[in-house]
C-alpha angles and dihedrals in degrees: 000000000000120000125204116234137167115285090238117042121148088195091065103038109102088186089063100045102032116012100041093037090062095039090053090052091050094049094046089052090056093065091196138122119228118233092219144346093272092058091049090048092051093050092049094045090052091050090052091048092048094058115099120238088251090065091060093041091054090054092050093047090053088057093066098069091040090053091048089052091052094046091048092052094052094254096304122142113282125207121203 
């Protein structure tokens, strides 16, 4: 079953609360500046590829309770 939801909802974006959270931690640990956009793209792509399938599965599984919270609140913004 497909549920309608607002096109922008930070409560339902696994990229915001899982993927980019970990990517941000990784990049801050690098403490480096990239020479150009291509170098940054290569480092980020390598990081994505180095993550195990379980990493992505965990992010999707965390989406389920967040989606439930949003549905139970009538689509209103949900804090943790």
